[in-house]
C-alpha positions in Angstrom: 68.7 159.7 200.6 69.9 163.4 202.5 72.7 162.6 205.2 71.3 164.5 208.5 74.6 166.0 209.3 74.7 167.0 205.3 74.9 170.9 205.4 73.4 171.3 202.0 70.8 174.6 201.5 67.3 172.0 202.8 64.4 174.9 202.0 61.9 175.3 205.6 58.6 177.0 205.6 58.7 180.2 207.5 55.2 181.6 209.6 55.1 184.2 206.7 54.0 181.5 204.4 58.3 181.9 202.1 60.9 179.8 202.3 64.3 180.0 204.3 67.6 177.4 203.9 69.4 175.5 206.2 72.1 176.3 204.5 72.5 179.8 204.9 75.9 180.8 205.8 75.1 180.9 209.3 73.6 177.7 209.7 76.2 176.1 207.7 78.7 177.1 210.2 76.4 176.0 212.7 76.9 172.7 211.3 80.9 172.7 210.0 80.6 173.1 213.6 78.8 169.9 215.2 80.2 167.9 212.1 83.6 168.7 213.8 82.1 168.0 216.8 81.0 164.4 216.8 83.9 163.3 214.6 86.0 164.1 217.9 84.2 162.3 220.1 86.3 159.0 221.2 84.7 157.8 223.8 81.4 157.3 222.2 80.7 155.6 218.9 78.3 158.3 217.4 76.5 156.8 213.9 73.4 158.4 211.7 71.0 155.6 210.1 69.2 155.8 207.3 65.0 154.1 207.5 65.8 151.0 206.7 69.3 151.0 208.9 72.0 151.3 206.8 75.2 153.3 208.2 75.1 156.8 206.8 77.8 158.7 209.3 80.3 157.5 211.1 82.6 159.4 214.2 86.5 158.7 215.0 84.8 157.1 217.9 82.8 154.5 217.1 86.0 153.5 214.3 87.4 152.9 217.8 85.1 151.4 219.4 83.6 148.9 216.2 87.4 148.8 214.5 86.2 150.1 211.1 86.8 152.7 209.4 84.4 155.1 207.7 84.4 153.9 204.1 84.5 150.0 205.1 81.1 150.9 206.9 78.9 153.4 205.2 76.1 151.7 203.2 76.5 148.8 205.6 73.6 147.6 207.7 73.9 148.0 211.2 73.1 144.4 212.0 76.5 143.9 211.5 77.5 145.3 215.2 74.8 142.2 216.3 75.8 138.5 216.9 74.8 136.3 214.4 72.4 134.8 217.0 70.6 138.1 217.5 70.4 138.5 213.9 68.6 134.6 213.5 66.3 136.6 215.5 65.2 139.8 214.2 66.8 141.8 216.9 68.5 144.7 214.3 64.6 145.7 213.2 62.9 145.1 216.4 65.4 147.9 217.9 64.1 149.9 215.1 60.7 149.7 215.1 60.6 150.3 219.3 62.0 153.3 218.1 59.5 154.1 215.8 56.8 153.0 218.4 58.1 154.1 222.2 60.3 157.0 220.4 63.9 155.8 222.0 65.3 152.7 222.2 68.0 152.0 225.2 70.1 148.3 226.5 72.9 147.1 227.4 74.3 143.6 225.1 76.9 142.0 223.5 77.5 143.6 220.0 80.5 142.6 217.9 83.7 144.4 216.0 85.3 144.0 213.1 87.7 141.4 214.4 85.3 139.4 215.5 85.6 140.1 219.4 82.5 141.0 221.6 82.4 143.7 223.8 78.9 144.5 226.6 77.3 147.9 224.6 75.8 150.4 226.1 72.8 151.2 223.3 70.7 154.0 222.7 69.2 154.8 219.3 66.5 157.1 218.9 64.6 158.8 215.2 65.4 161.7 213.5 62.2 163.7 211.7 62.6 166.8 209.7 59.4 169.8 209.9 57.1 167.7 208.8 57.6 164.9 211.1 59.0 162.8 208.0 61.3 160.3 209.5 64.7 160.5 208.2 66.5 158.4 209.8 68.1 157.5 213.2 70.7 158.4 215.8 72.6 155.6 217.2 75.3 155.9 219.7 77.4 153.6 221.2 79.2 153.3 224.6 81.9 150.6 225.2 80.9 148.9 229.0 83.2 146.0 228.8 84.7 147.0 231.7 82.5 147.7 234.0 80.1 144.6 233.0 83.6 143.3 234.0 84.2 144.4 237.0 80.0 143.6 237.9 80.5 140.5 236.9 84.0 140.0 238.9 81.2 141.8 241.8 79.1 139.3 241.8 81.4 136.6 241.3 82.9 137.6 244.4 79.6 138.4 246.4 78.2 134.4 245.8 81.6 133.6 246.6 81.6 135.4 249.9 77.6 134.7 250.3 78.9 130.6 249.8 81.7 130.7 252.1 79.0 132.3 254.6 76.5 130.1 254.2 78.6 127.3 255.0 80.8 128.4 257.9 79.7 126.5 261.2 82.5 128.3 263.5 80.7 131.7 262.9 77.0 132.3 263.4 76.6 135.2 260.9 73.7 137.4 259.7 72.4 140.0 258.8 69.3 142.2 260.8 68.3 145.6 259.4 67.2 148.5 261.0 65.2 147.2 263.3 67.0 144.6 264.1 64.6 141.7 262.3 66.7 138.6 261.0 67.5 139.1 257.5 70.0 136.1 256.6 71.4 132.9 258.1 74.1 130.3 258.0 75.1 127.4 258.9 76.8 128.5 262.3 73.7 130.3 263.4 71.9 126.9 262.9 74.0 125.0 264.2 74.6 127.4 267.1 70.4 129.0 267.8 69.3 125.8 266.9 66.9 127.9 264.3 66.7 127.1 260.4 66.3 129.3 258.1 62.1 129.4 257.4 61.6 129.4 260.9 63.4 132.5 262.0 63.9 135.0 259.5 62.0 137.9 259.7 61.4 137.6 263.6 63.3 140.0 266.5 66.6 139.1 267.1 66.0 140.0 270.4 64.7 136.0 270.8 68.4 135.2 271.8 68.5 137.4 275.0 67.7 136.1 277.9 64.3 137.2 279.4 66.2 139.7 282.0 68.1 141.1 279.0 65.3 142.0 277.4 63.4 143.1 280.4 65.5 146.3 280.6 66.8 146.6 277.2 69.9 145.2 276.7 68.8 144.3 272.6 68.0 147.9 271.5 71.0 149.7 273.7 73.2 147.0 271.7 71.8 148.1 268.4 72.0 152.1 269.2 75.2 151.1 270.2 76.4 149.9 267.4 74.1 152.2 265.4 75.5 155.2 267.0 79.7 154.6 267.3 79.9 151.8 264.2 80.6 148.7 266.3 79.3 147.2 270.0 81.0 143.6 271.0 80.6 141.9 274.1 80.9 138.0 276.0 77.2 137.2 277.8 75.0 134.2 277.4 72.5 134.0 275.0 69.8 131.4 273.8 69.2 128.3 272.2 66.3 127.2 270.4 64.9 124.7 273.3 65.8 127.6 275.9 69.0 126.5 276.7 71.7 129.0 277.4 75.3 129.2 276.2 78.2 131.7 276.0 78.4 134.1 273.3 80.7 136.8 271.9 79.1 138.7 270.0 79.5 141.5 267.8 77.1 143.9 266.4 78.4 146.1 262.8 76.3 149.1 261.7 75.6 148.3 257.9 75.6 152.4 255.8 75.5 153.2 252.0 77.5 156.0 250.2 74.7 158.7 251.8 75.2 157.9 255.2 72.3 156.5 255.8 71.8 152.6 257.6 71.1 149.9 255.8 71.2 147.1 258.5 73.5 145.3 261.1 76.4 142.5 260.4 75.9 140.3 263.2 79.0 137.6 264.5 78.1 135.1 266.9 80.8 132.4 268.6 79.7 130.1 271.2 82.6 130.4 273.8 80.7 128.4 276.3 83.6 125.5 277.0 86.4 128.4 276.6 83.8 129.6 279.8 83.3 126.4 281.2 87.1 126.4 281.2 88.0 130.0 282.4 85.2 129.6 285.2 87.3 126.2 286.9 90.1 128.2 286.1 89.0 130.9 288.5 87.5 128.6 290.9 90.5 126.4 291.1 92.8 129.8 291.1 90.6 130.5 293.8 90.6 127.5 296.5 94.2 127.9 296.0 94.3 131.0 297.3 92.3 130.1 300.1 94.3 127.5 300.9 97.6 129.6 300.8 95.7 131.6 303.2 95.2 128.8 305.7 98.6 127.5 305.4 99.4 130.9 305.6 97.6 131.6 308.7 98.8 128.4 310.0 102.7 128.8 309.7 102.0 132.8 310.3 100.8 131.5 313.5 102.8 128.7 314.2 106.0 131.0 313.6 105.2 133.8 315.8 104.5 132.0 318.9 107.6 129.9 318.7 110.1 133.3 320.0 106.5 134.1 322.7 106.7 131.1 324.4 110.0 131.1 325.3 110.5 134.4 326.0 107.3 134.3 328.2 109.5 131.7 330.8 112.3 133.9 330.5 110.5 137.0 331.7 108.6 134.4 333.6 112.2 133.2 335.7 113.8 136.7 335.9 110.4 138.2 337.4 110.6 135.5 340.8 114.3 135.9 340.5 114.0 139.7 341.0 110.7 138.6 343.4 113.2 136.2 345.5 116.7 137.8 345.6 117.4 141.7 346.8 118.4 143.4 344.0 122.4 143.1 346.0 122.2 139.7 346.0 120.9 139.4 342.6 122.6 136.4 340.3 123.8 139.3 337.4 125.2 136.6 334.8 122.1 134.1 335.6 119.5 137.5 334.6 122.2 138.7 331.5 121.9 135.7 329.8 118.0 135.3 330.0 117.8 138.7 328.6 119.9 137.4 326.0 118.0 135.1 324.8 114.4 137.4 325.5 116.2 140.1 322.5 116.7 137.6 320.3 113.4 136.8 320.7 112.2 140.1 320.4 114.3 140.7 317.5 113.2 138.0 315.2 109.3 138.6 316.5 110.8 141.9 314.9 112.1 140.3 311.8 108.9 138.3 311.3 106.5 141.2 311.6 108.9 143.9 309.3 109.0 140.4 306.7 105.6 140.7 306.7 105.6 144.5 306.8 107.7 144.3 303.3 105.1 141.6 301.4 102.3 144.4 302.0 104.9 147.0 300.9 106.3 145.2 297.6 102.5 144.5 296.5 101.4 148.3 297.2 103.8 149.1 295.2 105.0 150.9 297.6 108.9 149.7 298.3 111.0 152.3 298.4 115.0 152.5 298.2 117.7 154.7 299.7 120.6 154.8 298.3 123.8 156.1 299.3 127.8 155.0 298.4 128.8 152.0 300.5 131.1 149.5 300.3 129.6 146.3 299.3 132.4 143.5 300.5 131.8 145.3 304.2 128.2 145.4 304.6 129.1 141.2 303.4 131.5 141.1 306.4 129.5 142.7 309.2 126.7 140.1 308.4 128.2 137.7 308.5 130.4 138.5 311.8 127.2 138.6 313.0 126.5 135.3 312.4 129.1 133.8 313.4 127.5 132.6 317.4 124.5 130.8 314.8 127.1 129.6 312.7 129.2 127.7 315.1 126.3 126.2 317.1 124.7 124.7 314.3 128.2 123.2 313.1 128.7 125.4 309.6 132.3 126.5 309.2 132.0 129.6 307.1 134.1 130.9 304.2 134.2 134.0 303.2 136.1 135.6 300.1 135.2 139.5 300.5 138.3 141.4 301.2 138.6 143.5 298.7 136.3 146.9 298.5 133.7 146.7 296.3 131.6 150.2 295.9 128.8 150.9 294.4 125.2 153.6 295.6 122.6 150.9 296.7 120.4 151.2 299.8 122.5 149.9 302.5 119.7 148.8 304.6 117.9 146.3 301.6 120.9 145.1 300.9 121.7 143.8 304.3 118.2 142.1 304.2 119.6 140.1 301.0 122.7 139.0 302.3 120.7 137.8 305.6 118.3 135.5 304.0 120.5 134.3 301.9 122.6 133.5 305.0 120.4 132.6 307.4 118.9 130.1 304.8 122.2 128.6 304.1 122.3 128.4 307.9 119.1 126.5 308.3 119.2 124.4 305.2 123.2 123.5 305.4 123.8 123.0 309.4 126.5 120.9 309.9 127.7 121.5 306.0 130.3 124.1 305.3 128.9 127.2 303.7 130.6 129.6 301.0 130.3 133.2 300.7 132.3 135.7 298.2 131.8 139.2 296.8 133.8 139.8 293.1 133.1 142.5 290.4 132.3 141.2 287.1 132.3 142.9 284.4 131.5 146.3 285.9 128.5 144.6 288.3 129.3 143.1 292.1 128.1 140.2 292.1 127.4 137.8 295.9 127.6 134.4 295.8 126.0 131.9 299.0 126.6 128.1 298.7 126.1 125.7 301.1 126.2 121.5 300.9 123.0 121.1 303.2 120.2 119.4 301.7 119.5 121.1 298.3 116.2 121.9 296.7 114.1 119.7 295.1 113.3 120.4 291.8 110.1 120.5 291.0 110.7 123.4 293.8 112.5 125.4 292.4 110.8 127.3 289.1 108.8 129.0 292.1 111.0 129.7 295.1 111.1 132.7 294.5 107.1 133.3 295.0 105.9 134.6 298.6 104.7 131.8 301.1 106.7 128.7 298.9 108.4 126.6 301.1 110.4 124.0 299.9 110.6 121.6 302.5 107.8 121.0 305.5 107.3 123.2 308.3 107.6 120.5 310.8 111.4 120.1 310.5 112.2 123.8 308.8 110.4 126.8 310.0 110.1 130.0 308.0 106.7 132.1 306.3 108.1 131.4 303.0 108.9 135.1 302.2 112.7 135.7 302.8 113.7 134.9 299.2 110.3 136.9 297.9 111.7 139.6 299.9 115.5 139.6 298.3 114.4 138.8 294.6 112.0 142.0 294.9 114.5 144.3 296.9 117.8 143.0 294.1 115.4 143.6 291.5 114.5 146.9 292.3 118.6 147.9 292.8 118.6 146.8 288.5 120.2 143.5 289.3 119.1 139.8 290.0 119.1 137.2 291.5 119.8 133.0 291.0 119.6 129.6 292.4 121.7 126.4 291.3 120.8 123.5 293.2 121.2 119.7 293.6 119.4 118.1 295.9 121.4 116.1 298.5 124.6 118.4 297.8 123.1 122.0 298.3 122.2 125.5 296.7 124.6 128.5 296.0 122.8 131.9 295.0 123.6 134.4 292.8 123.1 137.7 293.5 123.8 140.4 290.2 124.2 144.4 291.5 124.8 146.7 288.9 126.8 149.2 291.0 125.2 152.5 289.7 121.4 153.7 289.7 119.1 150.8 289.1 118.1 151.3 284.8 
């Protein structure tokens, strides 16, 4: 049989009845170029068969893919590339019959190499006919798609594993929607949360999971629109089970698009957060109750504290008024008037301090606490406050030991630090009455350190962690007055300076408050 690539002259009929030869010089050159081209192709096995299926030509790609050299395979039947079971059922001959019947055969399937190894082949066989339409053989092109086949199988296995994983997950409702929002897949978690079996819900619109009021205002369709436009939609809200009961759901909807960016549908993941919602609501209710209770306690304490200095103030002013009314100016008892005026002045100052504390809390809460820094001597300030409280110290029986003689310069707000020292000193006098009191100022690693230590009742262990919070009182208001604001304000002022305040206390043995301040600008 003549090879289709044989470049020897072949007669062809012409229109004028003459004869032309394929093997003329120009045709011979074209044939040689074609043969060189086919032989240089390495990614395709290109070979020709005679009408009986025997191999006539062989290219470099065929040798690379199938492993045979040309001298080994020429003249062999192409069935040697088929697995034995395909040969046993006559598949090679069926392929050639399909070519003759349909003009072409193509498939992907397993083929054999010379060493017996299998590869996944894409095979195309077409007939070759002469100008008179007579069959002269077949052209066969084979590609090795083994890597693609393995990749497809791995992808399929991965998809199957993922499908099995999703279908068995019970803590998440994971399902798919078509572009209109109809349910197309359903997993075990969805059945557990929403109570529908797959056969009941597939094909239904997902809006049936929404409360009626949400459906009425078009929320399901808005959610899909957001997901389609932005790629993602997420919320926590009420959803409906099959039996009509509600559950608090965390919902995520993700748009799925193909390589051409066409919307293929949506992936929807839902979690049942009902228990967390109930816990959160309970916690918020408890916080609200605590806030209301704290407010009521504060109003009670504030009313008591503000009323306390008013009573003696009113009494003293009334007494002064009577003295003035009953005595001519020349006979007024000066000492008594002076004493009563001093009592009134102290009560007015107490009222002023209480109101100023409330204003400070408001400023701190609103972030409006401002510092006016200037160079100052911290030791001198502490000595001044201790001297100011000398009468009160003597009155409650506290002997004060002061170690603040060495100047300690820094850049601070003097008025605010006066508040800090005053609050700590007045606290120590209140809770350490009748016991010694120790105040010291020192410099440690470039930072100013103030220590105020009393030997009084101390602070209960369970109260210490909350001691610097607003309105917190570690002792009964019946025995000790105060709004529970002094230490809160103290901490805020110290921290505004870049410092810190700490407390150490053993119940029954007193308490030590330590303030540490940087000497320069607050960090």
